[in-house]
FIDO-749807 format. One record per residue: x, y, z of N, C-alpha, C in turn; residue number from 1; residue in one letter. Coordinates in nm, 4 decimals. Each point is the difference from the previous one (the first is absolute). Last residue first. Example, Ala and Ser with C-alpha at 12.3 -4.5 7.8 and 13.67 -1.06 7.14 Angstrom:
# residues 2
DOTI        n.u        n.v        n.w       ca.u       ca.v       ca.w        c.u        c.v        c.w   num   residu
DOTI     1.2850    -0.2250     0.7080     0.0820     0.1190     0.0060    -0.0770     0.1090     0.0730     2        S
DOTI     0.0290    -0.5720    -0.0070    -0.0890     0.1190     0.0000     0.0900     0.1200     0.0000     1        A
END
This chain:
# residues 65
DOTI        n.u        n.v        n.w       ca.u       ca.v       ca.w        c.u        c.v        c.w   num   residu
DOTI     0.2689     0.1857     2.1035     0.0777    -0.1215    -0.0490     0.1127     0.0035     0.1379    65        X
DOTI    -0.3221     0.3443    -0.0742    -0.0443    -0.1044     0.0726     0.0853    -0.1242    -0.0203    64        X
DOTI     0.0939     0.4092    -0.2332     0.0162     0.0306     0.1400    -0.0563    -0.1161     0.0942    63        X
DOTI    -0.0162    -0.0122    -0.4832     0.1415    -0.0094     0.0387     0.0044     0.0207     0.1504    62        X
DOTI    -0.4180     0.0393    -0.2036     0.0535    -0.1386    -0.0004     0.1365    -0.0183     0.0371    61        X
DOTI    -0.1799     0.4284    -0.0512    -0.0653    -0.0555     0.1126     0.0448    -0.1436     0.0148    60        X
DOTI     0.1451     0.2485    -0.3772     0.0622     0.0387     0.1218    -0.0574    -0.0690     0.1141    59        X
DOTI    -0.2278    -0.0513    -0.3999     0.1189    -0.0702    -0.0013     0.0865     0.0217     0.1141    58        X
DOTI    -0.3903     0.2216    -0.0598    -0.0373    -0.1289     0.0310     0.1369    -0.0730     0.0140    57        X
DOTI     0.0071     0.4429    -0.1563    -0.0304    -0.0098     0.1437    -0.0226    -0.1313     0.0559    56        X
DOTI     0.0784     0.0675    -0.4729     0.1044     0.0153     0.0837    -0.0133     0.0055     0.1432    55        X
DOTI    -0.3599    -0.0476    -0.3008     0.0879    -0.1253     0.0095     0.1092     0.0268     0.0882    54        X
DOTI    -0.2673     0.3805    -0.0600    -0.0813    -0.1005     0.0751     0.0897    -0.1361     0.0113    53        X
DOTI     0.1618     0.3450    -0.2919     0.0067     0.0455     0.1413    -0.0542    -0.1152     0.0988    52        X
DOTI     0.1298    -0.1908    -0.4861    -0.0703     0.1179     0.0494     0.0104     0.0204     0.1569    51        X
DOTI     0.3667    -0.2151    -0.3509    -0.0927    -0.0260     0.1033    -0.0725     0.1133     0.0354    50        X
DOTI     0.2514    -0.1576    -0.4566    -0.0212     0.1134     0.0868    -0.1080    -0.0477     0.0935    49        X
DOTI     0.4004    -0.2482    -0.3362    -0.1435     0.0061     0.0636    -0.0192     0.1103     0.0907    48        X
DOTI     0.3442     0.0537    -0.3932    -0.0010    -0.0837     0.1312    -0.1488     0.0079     0.0511    47        X
DOTI     0.3299     0.0894    -0.5037    -0.1064     0.0346     0.0989     0.0062    -0.0888     0.1241    46        X
DOTI     0.3215    -0.0359    -0.3647    -0.0503     0.1446    -0.0263    -0.1176     0.0413     0.1006    45        X
DOTI     0.2586    -0.4426    -0.0849     0.0682     0.1101     0.0990    -0.0652     0.1350    -0.0172    44        X
DOTI    -0.1257    -0.4471    -0.2165     0.1095     0.0719    -0.0680     0.0618     0.1195     0.0849    43        X
DOTI    -0.3422    -0.2767     0.1817     0.1020    -0.0772    -0.0405     0.1012     0.0673    -0.0709    42        X
DOTI    -0.3869     0.2435     0.1252     0.0734    -0.0433     0.1099     0.1206    -0.0849    -0.0275    41        X
DOTI    -0.3022     0.1444    -0.3443     0.0835     0.1061     0.0552     0.0932    -0.0410     0.1283    40        X
DOTI    -0.2990    -0.3236    -0.2035     0.1130     0.0229    -0.0839     0.0786     0.1217     0.0559    39        X
DOTI    -0.3927    -0.1189     0.2318     0.1109    -0.0953     0.0135     0.1122     0.0232    -0.0916    38        X
DOTI    -0.3701     0.2829    -0.0382     0.0583     0.0124     0.1259     0.1250    -0.0954     0.0239    37        X
DOTI    -0.2798    -0.0401    -0.3842     0.1062     0.1173    -0.0166     0.0579     0.0262     0.1381    36        X
DOTI    -0.3253    -0.3358     0.0048     0.1039    -0.0318    -0.1028     0.1072     0.1080    -0.0126    35        X
DOTI    -0.3941     0.0684     0.2714     0.1010    -0.1053     0.0651     0.1079    -0.0174    -0.0987    34        X
DOTI    -0.2611     0.4772    -0.0475    -0.0279    -0.1506     0.0022     0.1030    -0.0815     0.0330    33        X
DOTI    -0.0477     0.5038     0.1980     0.0187    -0.0666    -0.1401    -0.0321    -0.1514     0.0234    32        X
DOTI     0.0401     0.5288     0.2557    -0.0830    -0.1374     0.0049     0.0071    -0.0639    -0.1299    31        X
DOTI     0.3847     0.3542     0.2328    -0.1054    -0.0339    -0.1052    -0.0797    -0.1265     0.0339    30        X
DOTI     0.3670     0.4116     0.1865    -0.0593    -0.1285     0.0339    -0.1109    -0.0051    -0.1002    29        X
DOTI     0.4962     0.2872     0.0019    -0.1521    -0.0011    -0.0029    -0.0380    -0.1279     0.0181    28        X
DOTI     0.4545     0.1013    -0.0453    -0.0465     0.0551     0.1200    -0.1527    -0.0160     0.0156    27        X
DOTI     0.2315     0.0270    -0.4900     0.0543    -0.0458     0.1227    -0.0609     0.0634     0.1292    26        X
DOTI    -0.2963    -0.0544    -0.4459     0.0969     0.0753     0.0516     0.0641    -0.0476     0.1284    25        X
DOTI    -0.3350    -0.1539    -0.4758     0.0480    -0.0204     0.1371     0.1021     0.0888     0.0330    24        X
DOTI    -0.2276    -0.0436    -0.4293    -0.0775     0.0881     0.1035     0.0620    -0.0186     0.1428    23        X
DOTI     0.1969    -0.2431    -0.3962     0.0165     0.1456    -0.0114    -0.0949     0.0779     0.1058    22        X
DOTI     0.0491    -0.5027    -0.1115     0.0403     0.0686     0.1289     0.0148     0.1522     0.0043    21        X
DOTI    -0.2234    -0.4389    -0.2959     0.0439     0.1301    -0.0110     0.0239     0.0662     0.1416    20        X
DOTI     0.0193    -0.5422    -0.1760    -0.0688     0.1099     0.0850     0.0588     0.1262    -0.0136    19        X
DOTI     0.1685    -0.3913    -0.2168    -0.1182     0.0233    -0.0556    -0.0861     0.1119     0.0837    18        X
DOTI     0.4276    -0.1537     0.1395    -0.0601    -0.1380    -0.0282    -0.1529     0.0488    -0.0470    17        X
DOTI     0.2119     0.4070     0.1086     0.0526    -0.1167     0.0797    -0.0956    -0.1151    -0.0443    16        X
DOTI     0.1422     0.5468    -0.1340    -0.0734    -0.1230    -0.0455     0.0654    -0.1174     0.0811    15        X
DOTI     0.1726     0.4600    -0.0113    -0.1263    -0.0024     0.0724    -0.0919    -0.1128    -0.0347    14        X
DOTI     0.5419     0.1914    -0.0171    -0.0879    -0.0920    -0.0526    -0.1352    -0.0132     0.0936    13        X
DOTI     0.4043     0.2817     0.0595    -0.1233     0.0547    -0.0443    -0.0918    -0.1045    -0.0812    12        X
DOTI     0.4295    -0.0966     0.2237     0.0081     0.0714    -0.1474    -0.1411     0.0483    -0.0575    11        X
DOTI    -0.0241    -0.3429     0.4226     0.1124     0.0831    -0.0548    -0.0221     0.0465    -0.1369    10        X
DOTI    -0.3984    -0.1197     0.3447     0.0965    -0.0668    -0.0758     0.1023     0.0975    -0.0604     9        X
DOTI    -0.2126     0.1283     0.4699    -0.0539    -0.0226    -0.1419     0.1060    -0.0742    -0.0894     8        X
DOTI    -0.1275     0.0189     0.5765     0.0885     0.0457    -0.1209    -0.0510    -0.0190    -0.1255     7        X
DOTI    -0.2443    -0.0653     0.4035     0.1300     0.0417     0.0796     0.0950     0.0414    -0.1137     6        X
DOTI    -0.5689    -0.0506     0.0799     0.1134     0.0051    -0.0910     0.1246     0.0580     0.0566     5        X
DOTI    -0.4264    -0.2601     0.2231     0.0534     0.1336     0.0149     0.1248    -0.0155    -0.1104     4        X
DOTI    -0.5155    -0.2506     0.0459     0.1488    -0.0045    -0.0250     0.0631     0.1267    -0.0050     3        X
DOTI    -0.4700    -0.3198     0.1255     0.0412     0.1330     0.0078     0.1696    -0.0128    -0.0109     2        X
DOTI    -0.4224    -0.3004    -0.2144     0.0876    -0.0088     0.1032     0.0689     0.1365    -0.0138     1        X
END
């Protein structure tokens, strides 16, 4: 799953539920496993990243509605 990091844990804590977040940077997009992706989204540190192709498909759905 592709996730965009929107913020990091406070106080420089780079460990989240046993996952090492030291390689992640805010604003970057990462391809990660579903368990970590869900955890980052639920904790507010990441958001799903839609690929350009997905964005174009999503826009066309809205136009035809």
